[in-house]
Residue, then its C-alpha position, 0 to 999 in steps of 0.5 A: s560256729c566258732l570253729p571256721i572263725a577260729l580255724h581261720q584265725l589259726y592259718y591265716d591271722p598275721n597276729i601272733e597272739n591271735k594264732n595263739l588263742a586259736q591254737k588253744w582253743l582248738m585243742q580244747a575243742q578237739v578232746s571235747p564231747q562235741a568233737w564226735q559231731f563236728c569232725w564229720a561236719l568239717l569233712c563236707p566236701d564244700k570245706v577248704p582242705e585246711i578245715q577238712y584237715f582239722g576234722a579228721s585230726a580231731l576224730h584221730t585224737k578222739i579214737s587214739r587218746y579216748w578210746s574208752d569212751i566209744p561204745s563197743d557197739q559203735y565200732e562198725t559203724l565208726k569203721t564204715q564211716l572211715f571207710s567211706q570218708i577215705a574212699c571220698f579223699s582218695s582222689g582229693s586232698k592227700m594230707v586229709l587222706t592221710r589223717l583219715c588213713v591214721a584214724l582208721a589204723s588207730l581204730a584197727l589197732n584198738t580192735m585187733p585181734e579180738a573185736w576186728p580179726g583179719a583187719v588187713p585183709e578186710m582193708v585189701r578187700v574193701f579198696q580192691e572192689e569196683g565201684g564208688g566212682v573212684d578209679g582204680r589207681a587211686r583206690c590202690l594209692a590209698l589201700l597203700e597209704l592205709l597199709t604204711v601208716l598202720p605200722e607207723e601208728f602202731q610205733t607211736s601208739r599209747l596202747p598198755q604195754y600187754r596190749k603191745g604185745q598182742v597187737r605186735g603179734a597179729l600185726g607180724r600174722e597179716w604180713g601174709s597178706v601184705c607181702p604178695l600184694l606188695q610184690q604183685l604191685l612192684r613186678r607189674g610192668d605196667s604199675p605206675g611209678a608213684v604206686k611203686a614208690r607207695v609200695l616201697r615206702c609200705l615195705s620200709s614202714w612194715v620191716l620196723l615191726d621186726v618182720p622176719l628177713s626171710e620172709s621179705e627176702g624176696l621184696v628186698e631183692d626187688c628193691f635192688t632191681a628198683l635202684p636204676d630208676p631215679e624216681l625210685f632210689d631214694t625209697a628203694v634205699e629206705a627200704i633196703v636200709n631199714a629191712i637189713s638193719q633190724p636187730d632181728s635180721q642177723r638171724y637170717v645169715n642164709t639171706l644175708l649171704k644173698l645180699v652180699p653180692q647184691v650190694l657189691s653189684l652197686q659198685e659200678q653205679l656208685r663209680e658212675a655216681i661219683q664220676n658224674g658227680d651225682m652225690e645223692t646216688s653215691h650216699g644212697i649206695c653208701r648207706i645200703a653198703v654200710a647198713l649191711g656191714e655195720n649191722h652184721s660184720r659178726s654174722l658175716l665174719e664168722q662165715v668162714e667159707h665166704w671170707q673173700g665176699f665180706l672182705a670185697l664189702v669191707n673194701m667197698i665201704m673202704f672205697c666210701t671212706g676214701i671218696p674223692g672230694h672234701y667233705p662236706v663240699n664235694e661230697t657228704t657220704s664219707s662220714l657215714t662210714l666211720t661207725f662201721w670201722y669201730t664195729l668191725q674192730d670190736d667185732i674182730m677184738s671180740f673173738d677168743p685169741e686163735r681166731q682173732a690171730v686169723y682175723l687180724q692177719v687179714y685185716r690189720p693191713v685194711y686198718f693200715q690203709l684206713v689210716d692212710v685214707l682217713l689221713h687223707k680225707a683230713q687233709f685241708p683244701s688248697d688255701q684258695e678254695y678253703a677261703s671260698w668256703s662258708s663258715d658252716e662248711k668250715e665248722q662242719f669239716r672241723i667237726y668231720r675231722v674231730d671224728i676222724s681223730d676219734t676214729l684214728m685213736y681208736v684204731y690205735e687199739m688195734l695197731g698199737a705202736e706200729l701205727l706211730s712208727n708208720l706215721y713217723e716214717k711218713l713224716g720224716r721222709i717229708l722233711t727230710n726231703t730237699e726237694q719239699a715236694s709234698s705239700w703243708q697239707h700232707t705234713e699237717a694231716l700226719l701231724y693230726g695223726f700223731q696228736s690225735i693219738a697222743e692226747t688220750i694214749d699214754v706214749n711215754y713209752s714210744d721210741v719214735i716221740p723224741g724223733l717227732i720233737g726233733l722234727i718239729p723245729r724243721i717244719s716249715i710254718n707258713n700257714v695258720q692251720l698247720a701252725d695250730t696243728v703244731m701246737f696242739t700236737i706239742g700240747a698232746l706231749a705235754e706230759w711226755l715233756a715232763d718226763h723228758p725235760v731236756m726236750l722243752s728247750s726244743v719246742l718252748p720257743l715255737v710256743l711262745q713265738a705263736l703266742g704273738n699271733p692272734d689267729l694262733s690264740v686257741s692252740s697256742v695258749s692252751t699249749l702253754k697251759k698244758i706245759c706249764r701245768e705237766c712241766k711247772f717244775d721243770l719251767p723255773p729257768y724259762a719262768t722270767n721269759i714266759v711271763a715277759v711274753s704273757q704279759v705283752c699278750v694278755c691284752a691282745t689275745s682272746q684267750c687271756m683267761w687261760l693265759m692266767q690260768a697258765l701263769g698261776f700254774l708256773l708261778s706256783a712252782l717258783p721260790v716265794e721271792e720270785i712269786l712276789r716279785n711276778l705277782h707284784s709285776l702282774i697284779t699292780p696294773y689291774i689294781q691301778q685300773l680298778e682304782k681308776l674305774a672306781d673313781e669314775t661314774p659307773n657306766p656300762s663301759n666300766k662295768l664290762a672292763i671291771i667285769h673283765i679285770l676280775g675275771l683275769l684276777s680270778n683266773l690267776f688265782t684259780t691255778l695259784d697253788i700257794s700249798k705246793q700241793e700234788d694235785e695242781s690241776g685247777e680244776g672245779t671240784a667241790p672242796p672237802v667238807k672237813t680239812a685240817p687247818p694249816p699250821p699257823g704262821p706267815n705265808p706271804v703269798r697267801d697275804i698278798t692273794i688275799n689283800t688283793q681280793l679285798k682291794m677288789n671288794s672295795f673297788t667293785l661295791p659300787y657296781f653291784p649288781p653288775s659285777s656281782q655275778a663275777v665276784c661271787a667267781i672270783f671268790e669262789k675259785s679263791v676259796r676252792t683254792l687256799l681252803h683254810d688259808f681263806a679264813p682272815m677274809v671269811s667275816q668281810l666276805s660273808e658281809m659283802l655277800g650278805q650286802m650283794y644278795s640283799t641288793i640282787p639275789q643271784a644264784s652264784a651268791l648262793d653257790l658261794t654261800r654253801q661252799m663257805v658253810h661246807i668249809f667254815a661252819s664248824e670252826t668256832d671262829n668263823f661260826p658267827p659270821i657265817k651263821a649270819l649270813f646263812e640266816l639272811v641268805t635263807s631268809v631272803t631266798l624264801s621270800i623270792f621263791q616263788q621265781g625258781r631259779r637255783s632257790c630250789r637247790g639251795g632249799t634242798e641242800l639246806l632242808p636235810r639239816c634241819s634235824d642236826v643244826p638248830p638254826v636251820a630248824r628254826v628257819v624251817q618251822e618258822d618259814g615252812k609253810l611260806l616256802l610250800q605256799a611259794v612251790l604249790e603256787a608255782i606248780g598252780g601255774g606261777s612258773s614255767r612247766s620247765l621248772m617243775d622237777q626242782f619244785a618237786e625235789v623241794l617237796f620231796s626233800l620236805n616229805k623225807h626230813c620235815f614229814p609231820l610239818l609237811t602233813v599239816w602244811l599241805k592240808e592247811a594251804l590246800q583247803a584255800a579255795g581256788f588255791p592253787s588253781t581254780r581248775v582242780t577240784t578238792e577231790q584232786k587236791d586230796t589225791f594229790t596231797q595223799q600221792i605226795l605224802r606216800e612218797r618218801v622214797n621214790k623221787r621219780r614218782v614225785k616228779d611225775i605226781v608233779k608234772e600230772f597235777t600241774l597239767v590239771c592246774r593249768g588245763l592242760h591234761g590230757t591235751e595234745y600240747a602237753a603230750e608233746y611238751 
């Protein structure tokens, strides 16, 4: 009696809470023993389709997931009932019919081949029989739906692995009954379009079972004859693509060779579709050509006597790559072909040198043509057309150009230095042409090709780069897209410039000029950062100018953090006096702003301003390498645990850095907790950069961190604490403040452990130390049980299921490093009634304990045990919701 109410709430109640409650109740009802009774009642003809659908879904759930509950003497009755219901609904609701077919398919999979041998022939026979008041077309469509969902249900079924193999073999043998039926229906002139479309869908489904291509060859050829019919086009394409994309199909070379002319015969239909602006048709034909080429390029290459046919297929795919129009506005097809060019190149290069040379003679010209086609496709449209594109279309075009860039970089491996020479010659012809007949788009695309290759390939040896650097200042830059590409190209050549510093004077003025243009923020700042990182020892003559321009631009550019990193790299290479002078010039205005903000009453606006200033100074200190070490990348990696302290002595750059950070600390204390994350970030970067030079500040920072973490515990404070322990805990002078901080952070973390966050990570970092660090051992002995209880409470339902892997890691770490204590704590914690959930029995808790204590090596297994136990604790075990999570 509650079912109709719950279903009504689920489908029609506007209140989301009622919907959720109804869904939860219905999922439990579906898996209950009563489902066997009510599901048939819900299928009565007087019920609305939504209720009938739920009844059919309940049947499928019971059969697919609780098959062992069904006595073997009821298999035949259940099968007969399902056949009867499918016949009834063959002229009824399509969604209910499909669910009933899926239920019968699940029954077949669970009973074949032993209990129900010849399942498919029986299905065909039952639905071909006259009677039941159901017309032949409806019975035919119902049979095709059943045959279609049978392989699909196999793909998603939860059959044990040994059964999967048995059933797959049985299904493969049933293809002999399915294939003639599909051929008969597809070739009959009087078959309705709906029947033919269902036949094609059925073929798509069966070929996914690795039906031998030689056995489906006739049907695949029939699919080609269906392509001219607009109603059948999409399903025919899907069937062809699925058939020739199966891994096993490469064994049937003779069949593949027959398919090549079939695909080539579609070129006229492809040209007509392009001429008529029919993107769906051109897209579908391209999919077929690419599927054949991409999946079988090696097999077809090896058939040397048929080389012309395969070359024609390659040229057809080239035509699809260069399809007219701008992606993604006027065409969406060309992107499908890019993977094919990777595959073909890999296959050519995998042959032995002698055969490789033969193939390269044929295909190197093809790949040079491909470069021209790709650079043409990468060209921007006219300014007017581009302005009319939506932001989503512009983003898709950007991603498409990145894909083209990756392809060009890959193609370079085959074409080598000749490709760069080719691009340089074309660019030179454009830029030395006094008529300037070529568009800026053409120039931009050629530069984009250079940039694509230079970003990832070592071009230092190339003899065309000096000429390219010489050409860049001749480019008439009157367009944002072109200016961006010029900047990124210079950035891609930063390593080359480091080896040829005399050329810096040609391009650096362009970069500094672009800094002042807000539209070029990303490209100009990232390029300056690369130059400052790679060429910093050659930049002192330009330093004054760079700092002056940067100070003006830093407030205006959206990339101000990157700009400060660039300045950090630049200053690192200057004499100490110049570093100090520039640091004073850079830092003083920000310290004054912090002083002013600290005097004001805290408010949201002040908070954002403080965080912004902290970020700027943090990025400056991140790359300011005061030790003049060789590795000036500034990229964040954890410092080594043990590094020799530097020799004692004054270091004015270090001192000004530390003093500045102490000032920032004092200015921002009133703003905790809002600015705590930013403060941690700046100190974490400084610790990483300064290492032992940071020692004078350890005591103050430890005190600040303790105060901050007690006020508002944050993951960033834990990360910084961990870093300081790694570096300074082994030093006598720094041990007392580090020890005090460690104990405080541990205590606070344990008290909030049930909330998840990164405290799990902190726990797993610390537990391995309990055997060799007495303070850690003491903390674990005193508070470890509290930690375990918090973890169990979270697993029992107190925290999101998405955090279970983290809690499992804590259990695994406890088991590995504190096994005797865990054995006692687990027993004591779980003997409490109703803990960690009222839904688990004593036996289930005992099983969980035994499973956890047994796994001291396999972390993956512990995670699985925890996930299983949390489902039981939450009452979700065995539900569809749990399975789909």
